[in-house]
C-alpha positions in Angstrom: -21.0 40.0 25.3 -18.7 41.5 22.6 -15.0 41.1 23.3 -13.0 44.3 23.5 -9.3 45.1 24.0 -8.8 45.2 27.8 -8.8 48.7 29.3 -5.5 50.4 29.5 -3.7 49.7 32.8 -3.8 53.3 34.0 -7.6 53.3 34.2 -7.9 50.8 37.1 -5.8 53.1 39.4 -7.3 56.4 38.2 -8.5 59.1 40.5 -10.6 61.5 38.3 -11.1 65.2 38.9 -13.9 67.0 37.0 -13.1 70.6 36.0 -15.9 73.0 35.0 -13.6 75.2 33.0 -15.5 78.5 33.2 -15.4 78.3 37.0 -12.0 76.8 37.8 -9.4 79.5 37.3 -9.2 82.7 35.1 -5.8 83.5 33.7 -6.7 86.6 31.6 -8.9 88.6 34.0 -12.2 88.5 32.1 -14.1 86.8 34.9 -14.4 83.4 33.1 -12.2 80.5 33.8 -10.0 79.2 30.9 -7.4 76.7 29.9 -4.6 79.0 30.9 -6.1 79.0 34.4 -6.2 75.2 34.5 -2.5 75.2 33.5 -1.6 77.6 36.3 -3.3 75.3 38.8 -2.0 71.9 37.6 0.4 71.7 40.6 -2.7 71.7 42.9 -4.0 68.6 41.1 -0.6 66.9 41.1 -0.2 67.6 44.9 -3.7 66.2 45.5 -2.8 63.0 43.7 -5.2 63.3 40.8 -4.3 61.1 37.8 -6.9 62.2 35.2 -9.1 65.2 34.7 -12.2 65.5 32.5 -13.1 69.0 31.4 -16.6 70.0 30.6 -17.1 71.1 26.9 -14.6 73.7 25.8 -15.5 73.9 22.1 -17.0 76.8 20.2 -20.5 77.4 21.4 -23.2 80.1 21.8 -23.4 78.7 25.4 -27.1 78.4 25.8 -26.4 75.2 27.7 -23.0 76.1 29.1 -21.1 74.6 26.2 -23.2 71.5 25.7 -24.5 73.2 22.6 -21.5 72.8 20.3 -21.1 74.9 17.2 -17.7 73.6 16.1 -16.3 70.3 17.4 -12.8 71.1 16.0 -12.0 74.4 17.8 -11.6 75.6 21.3 -14.1 78.4 22.3 -12.2 81.7 22.4 -13.3 82.4 25.9 -11.3 79.4 27.0 -8.2 80.1 24.8 -6.9 78.4 21.7 -6.2 74.9 20.4 -2.6 75.6 21.2 -3.6 76.3 24.9 -5.3 72.9 25.0 -2.2 71.2 23.5 -0.1 72.9 26.1 -2.4 71.8 28.9 -2.3 68.2 27.7 1.5 68.3 27.6 2.1 70.0 30.9 -0.5 67.8 32.7 1.1 64.7 31.2 4.5 65.7 32.6 2.8 65.7 36.0 1.3 62.2 35.5 -2.2 63.6 34.8 -4.2 62.6 31.7 -6.8 64.9 30.2 -10.2 63.8 28.9 -12.6 66.0 27.0 -16.4 66.1 27.0 -17.9 64.8 23.8 -21.4 65.9 23.1 -22.4 63.1 20.8 -26.2 63.3 20.4 -26.8 66.9 19.4 -25.2 70.1 18.3 -26.1 73.8 18.7 -28.6 75.2 16.3 -25.8 77.6 15.3 -23.6 74.7 14.0 -23.0 74.9 10.3 -24.3 71.4 9.9 -27.7 72.5 11.3 -27.8 75.7 9.4 -27.3 73.9 6.2 -29.8 71.2 7.1 -32.4 73.8 7.9 -32.3 75.0 4.4 -31.9 71.7 2.6 -34.8 69.1 2.6 -32.4 66.5 1.2 -30.0 66.8 4.2 -30.7 64.1 6.8 -28.0 64.9 9.4 -30.8 65.8 11.8 -34.3 64.5 12.4 -36.9 66.4 10.4 -40.6 66.1 10.0 -41.5 67.6 6.6 -45.1 68.6 7.4 -46.3 70.3 10.5 -44.8 70.3 14.0 -45.5 67.0 15.8 -45.4 66.9 19.6 -41.8 67.3 20.8 -40.6 68.9 17.6 -39.6 72.5 17.0 -40.6 74.6 14.0 -37.9 75.0 11.3 -35.9 78.2 11.6 -34.8 78.0 7.9 -36.2 77.7 4.4 -36.9 74.0 5.0 -40.5 73.3 5.8 -41.6 71.3 8.9 -39.8 70.9 12.2 -36.8 69.3 13.9 -36.4 67.1 16.9 -34.4 68.6 19.8 -32.3 66.4 22.1 -32.5 68.5 25.2 -33.2 72.2 24.9 -34.8 73.6 21.8 -31.5 75.1 20.8 -29.9 71.6 20.7 -31.2 69.7 17.6 -30.8 66.0 17.8 -28.3 64.4 15.4 -29.9 61.7 13.4 -28.6 58.3 14.3 -31.8 56.7 13.2 -34.7 55.0 14.9 -34.8 51.4 16.2 -38.4 51.2 15.2 -39.5 52.7 11.9 -43.0 53.6 10.7 -44.4 54.5 7.3 -46.7 56.9 9.0 -43.8 58.8 10.5 -41.2 59.1 7.7 -38.7 60.9 9.9 -38.0 57.5 11.6 -35.2 56.6 9.4 -33.3 53.2 9.8 -30.0 53.3 11.6 -28.2 52.4 8.4 -29.5 55.3 6.4 -27.1 57.9 4.9 -27.7 60.5 7.7 -27.0 58.1 10.6 -23.9 56.7 8.8 -22.5 60.2 8.2 -22.9 61.0 11.9 -21.2 57.9 13.0 -18.3 58.7 10.8 -18.3 62.3 12.2 -17.9 60.9 15.7 -14.8 59.0 14.7 -13.4 62.0 13.0 -14.0 64.3 16.0 -12.5 61.7 18.4 -9.5 61.0 16.2 -8.7 64.8 15.9 -8.4 65.3 19.6 -6.8 62.0 20.4 -4.1 62.8 18.0 -3.5 66.0 20.0 -2.8 63.8 23.0 -6.0 63.7 25.0 -6.6 60.4 26.9 -10.2 59.9 25.9 -13.7 61.3 26.4 -16.6 61.5 28.8 -19.6 61.2 26.5 -22.6 63.4 27.3 -26.0 61.8 27.1 -24.4 58.6 25.7 -27.7 56.7 25.7 -29.6 59.2 23.6 -28.3 58.5 20.1 -30.8 56.1 18.4 -34.4 57.1 19.1 -37.3 54.8 20.2 -34.7 52.2 21.1 -36.1 49.8 23.7 -33.2 48.3 25.7 -30.8 50.7 23.9 -29.7 47.9 21.7 -29.2 50.0 18.6 -27.5 52.7 20.5 -25.2 50.1 22.0 -24.2 48.9 18.6 -23.0 52.4 17.7 -20.7 52.5 20.7 -19.6 48.9 20.1 -18.5 50.0 16.6 -16.7 53.0 18.0 -15.0 51.0 20.7 -13.6 48.5 18.2 -12.3 51.4 16.1 -10.8 53.0 19.3 -9.1 49.8 20.4 -7.3 49.6 17.1 -6.5 53.3 16.5 -6.0 54.6 20.0 -5.6 51.6 22.4 -4.5 53.7 25.4 -7.6 55.9 25.2 -10.8 55.5 27.2 -14.5 56.2 26.9 -16.5 57.2 30.0 -20.3 57.4 29.6 -22.9 59.7 31.0 -25.4 56.8 31.0 -25.9 55.9 34.6 -26.4 52.2 33.9 -23.0 50.3 33.8 -24.7 47.0 33.1 -25.8 48.3 29.7 -23.1 50.9 28.8 -20.0 48.9 29.6 -21.0 45.9 27.5 -21.8 48.4 24.7 -18.2 49.6 24.6 -17.5 52.1 27.3 -14.6 51.5 29.6 -16.5 52.9 32.6 -19.8 54.5 33.5 -20.8 56.8 36.4 -23.4 56.1 39.0 -25.4 59.3 38.5 -28.4 61.0 39.8 -30.4 59.5 37.0 -30.1 56.4 34.8 -30.8 52.7 35.0 -33.8 50.8 36.3 -33.9 52.8 39.5 -33.4 56.3 38.0 -30.1 56.9 39.8 -31.1 55.6 43.2 -27.6 54.2 43.8 -26.0 57.6 43.9 -29.0 59.6 45.2 -29.3 57.1 48.1 -25.9 58.2 49.2 -25.8 61.9 48.7 -29.2 63.4 47.8 -30.6 65.1 51.0 -33.4 66.9 49.2 -31.6 70.3 49.0 -30.0 72.0 46.0 -30.8 70.2 42.8 -34.1 68.4 43.3 -36.1 66.7 40.6 -39.7 66.8 41.5 -40.2 63.3 40.0 -37.8 61.8 42.6 -39.6 60.0 45.4 -38.6 61.3 48.9 -35.8 59.4 50.5 -33.5 59.5 53.5 -29.9 59.4 52.1 -27.2 57.5 53.9 -24.9 60.4 54.3 -27.2 62.4 56.5 -27.0 63.5 60.1 -30.4 61.9 60.8 -29.1 58.4 60.5 -32.3 57.3 58.8 -30.8 56.2 55.5 -29.1 53.0 54.4 -26.1 52.1 52.2 -28.0 49.0 50.9 -29.4 50.6 47.7 -26.0 51.6 46.7 -24.3 48.3 47.7 -27.0 46.3 45.8 -26.6 48.4 42.7 -22.8 48.2 42.8 -22.9 44.4 43.4 -25.3 43.9 40.5 -23.2 46.0 38.2 -19.8 44.5 39.1 -21.1 41.0 38.9 -22.4 41.6 35.4 -19.2 43.4 34.3 -16.6 41.2 35.9 -13.1 42.5 34.7 -14.4 44.1 31.5 -15.1 47.6 32.8 -15.5 49.9 35.8 -18.1 51.8 37.8 -17.2 55.4 38.8 -18.6 57.1 41.8 -18.5 60.9 41.8 -18.7 63.2 44.8 -21.0 65.4 42.7 -21.1 66.9 39.2 -22.1 70.0 37.3 -25.7 68.9 37.2 -26.1 67.8 40.8 -25.8 69.2 44.3 -22.4 69.3 45.9 -21.7 67.2 49.0 -21.9 70.4 51.1 -25.5 71.2 50.5 -28.5 72.1 52.6 -28.3 70.6 56.1 -25.1 68.7 55.3 -22.2 70.7 56.7 -18.5 70.7 56.4 -17.9 68.4 59.5 -19.9 65.7 57.7 -17.7 65.6 54.6 -14.7 63.6 55.9 -16.7 60.5 56.4 -18.1 60.8 52.9 -14.6 61.0 51.4 -13.4 58.1 53.6 -16.1 56.0 52.0 -15.7 57.2 48.4 -11.9 56.8 48.3 -11.9 53.3 49.9 -14.8 51.7 47.9 -13.9 49.7 44.8 -15.2 52.2 42.3 -13.2 54.7 40.3 -13.4 57.8 42.4 -14.2 61.1 40.7 -13.8 64.4 42.7 -15.8 67.4 41.5 -13.8 70.5 41.6 -14.0 72.3 44.9 -15.4 69.3 46.8 -11.9 68.5 48.1 -12.2 71.7 50.2 -15.9 71.4 51.0 -17.3 74.1 48.7 -21.0 74.4 49.2 -24.0 74.4 46.8 -25.0 78.1 46.7 -28.7 78.5 46.5 -30.7 81.3 44.9 -28.6 82.1 41.9 -29.9 83.4 38.6 -30.4 81.1 35.6 -27.0 81.1 33.9 -26.5 79.5 30.5 -29.4 77.2 30.9 -28.7 76.2 34.5 -32.3 76.0 35.6 -34.1 72.8 34.8 -37.1 73.1 37.0 -38.6 75.0 40.0 -36.2 73.2 42.4 -33.4 72.4 40.1 -30.8 75.1 39.5 -27.5 73.7 38.5 -25.7 77.1 39.0 -25.3 76.5 42.7 -22.8 73.7 41.9 -20.9 75.8 39.4 -19.6 78.7 41.4 -16.0 79.9 41.1 -13.3 77.8 42.7 -12.1 79.3 46.0 -8.3 79.3 45.8 -7.5 81.8 48.6 -9.0 84.4 50.9 -8.0 87.4 48.9 -9.9 89.4 46.4 -12.0 87.3 44.0 -11.0 84.2 46.1 -8.0 83.9 43.8 -10.3 82.8 40.9 -9.9 86.0 38.8 -8.5 89.5 38.9 -11.7 90.8 37.3 -14.3 92.8 39.3 -16.5 90.3 41.0 -19.6 91.6 39.2 -17.9 90.3 36.0 -17.5 86.7 37.2 -19.2 83.9 35.3 -21.1 83.2 38.5 -21.0 84.9 41.9 -18.6 83.6 44.6 -20.1 81.9 47.6 -21.0 85.0 49.8 -20.5 83.1 53.0 -17.6 84.8 54.9 -16.6 81.3 56.3 -16.2 79.8 52.8 -13.2 77.4 52.6 -10.2 78.0 50.4 -7.4 75.9 49.0 -4.8 78.2 50.6 -6.3 78.1 54.1 -6.7 74.3 54.0 -3.2 73.7 52.6 -1.9 75.5 55.7 -4.0 73.3 58.0 -2.9 69.6 58.1 -6.2 68.8 59.9 -8.3 70.1 57.0 -10.5 68.2 54.6 -8.1 69.0 51.8 -5.2 67.2 53.6 -7.5 64.3 54.4 -8.5 63.9 50.8 -4.9 63.9 49.8 -3.9 61.3 52.4 -6.8 59.1 51.3 -5.8 59.4 47.6 -2.2 58.6 48.6 -3.2 55.6 50.6 -5.4 54.3 47.8 -2.5 54.6 45.4 -0.1 52.9 47.7 -1.9 49.6 48.0 -3.8 47.4 45.6 -6.1 46.3 48.5 -8.0 49.6 48.1 -8.0 49.6 44.4 -11.0 49.1 42.0 -10.4 45.4 41.4 -9.7 44.4 45.0 -12.6 42.6 46.8 -14.8 44.1 49.4 -16.6 42.2 52.2 -19.4 44.2 53.8 -19.7 43.3 57.5 -22.5 45.7 58.4 -24.9 47.6 56.1 -26.0 50.3 58.5 -24.7 52.8 61.0 -21.8 52.4 61.2 -21.1 51.0 57.7 -18.4 48.5 58.1 -16.4 46.7 55.4 -13.1 45.0 54.7 -11.0 45.7 51.6 -8.8 43.0 50.2 -8.4 41.3 53.7 -6.0 44.1 54.5 -8.1 47.1 55.6 -11.1 47.6 57.9 -13.2 50.6 57.0 -15.8 52.1 59.4 -18.0 55.1 58.4 -20.7 56.7 60.5 -22.4 59.5 58.7 -25.0 60.0 61.4 -24.8 62.6 64.1 -25.4 60.1 66.9 -22.8 57.7 68.1 -23.2 54.1 67.0 -21.9 50.7 68.1 -21.4 47.4 66.3 -20.4 44.0 67.6 -18.4 41.9 65.3 -19.7 38.3 64.8 -16.2 37.1 63.9 -14.0 39.1 66.4 -10.8 37.2 65.7 -10.7 38.6 62.2 -10.4 42.2 63.5 -8.2 41.7 66.5 -5.0 43.6 66.4 -6.1 46.1 63.7 -3.9 49.1 63.5 -5.2 52.6 63.0 -4.2 54.2 59.7 -6.6 57.1 59.2 -9.0 57.4 62.1 -11.3 60.1 63.5 -13.8 59.1 66.2 -13.7 55.4 65.8 -12.6 52.9 68.4 -12.0 49.2 68.0 -11.6 47.0 71.1 -8.3 45.2 71.4 -10.1 41.9 70.9 -11.8 43.2 67.8 -15.2 42.5 69.2 -16.7 46.0 69.4 -16.6 49.0 67.1 -17.7 52.3 68.5 -18.1 55.3 66.2 -18.8 58.9 67.2 -21.1 61.0 65.1 -19.6 61.8 61.6 -16.7 59.4 62.4 -14.6 57.4 60.1 -11.8 54.9 60.5 -9.4 53.0 58.3 -7.5 50.2 60.1 -4.8 47.9 58.8 -5.6 44.3 59.6 -2.8 42.0 60.8 -1.2 39.8 58.2 -2.4 36.2 58.6 
């Protein structure tokens, strides 16, 4: 394993918050969220205890894929504001102890990017992957004077940048080696883009489709070499910055150079089973290739935490102290926690788990108040990926209050980027701030508790006592955690009762522990965090 500079100290204690900028807060009344809106809501994030935010792409784009089709990496999209607004956001967030990370789309650009427009007219330009003759399967016909076709990376409007092929072939001359001039130019461009924004003060990047750079790359070895090269550069030039990957396979991505990787709904040898086995209840965003499963956080009580625990153990054993695994509540490509049959009363147990497990927690905007996945929305900026996979339902406007426009925007609601949740019972930040028994206050208390003790941190050990309903584990020999996501009450008898005797309730709802520490009883949807006596 390549040796990197240790991750900056701030990362191990980070609580991430993902902001989908067009849906978070609108400061200018046009119905689309913007950087000014984020600035206006920084106090909410500081109150919650968030220490780092990552913002989905905010660069110039035609928005055929909601900004993941970049047309200028060095300028903020006008609908979000200006470069000055981003600098102001970074500064004001920093004053509140919050770092800002941007989303780096590394593997492709928009077909409107000047690089691509030039390449489409110049057969000697190898910044993208071109076949000179015909249109092979998977390629798209050239839109310019250049004959042949280009390879897209996702949608047709997102041409793949050329980082080379791990396996070349004389029969397919577009398979250029990774050290060809085009791939070298693109590696240099990544450094230039990253350096530009890091000098502005951002704390790093979440990298989109990080595993997609080198094509036909078994084991991702050549792609890993690119990120290793970039990490060594980053360690020297910007040692306090971090790279988070959208890879979904920490055992590969972290040794490659990333400081952390997310457990995602895809990725790795099990195609994202670790995360899906926790949250995916078959509603909302559903990939038809996924085998049916009973997720653990479901009222039926038919799931198991074992797939997640096994994946986490394998990843952390392989990584040791070199990097981190992050567990999100959701993301812009996946259903929210409040989705389908999972209702608001089931969410506290999910947060009690997520914020006490030794992963880096990432909260998707709105999940802290239990915003729901909204079904049946129109395809918006490429949100639909399949018959049962519409990402728009997880991207609706943040619900700040119960007034007009839910406090998201002063624009007429028909001008909103996406419709508000039409449910008259929809939650809001204002209502939950006024209710100390709300999910929002619980999340804040859990974040505060996590920050107050290293025993609940990402490097503190976990000892799983029961992989079932209830899920029972000990953190750092200091805290007992009990979570029962099922609707039915559950009971567990401790094989080592002396260890749990005298445990003191810290944050408990519906969990009872006998005085002798012999029996744990958990009501439906219950959770409990207990402080263990000092020995």
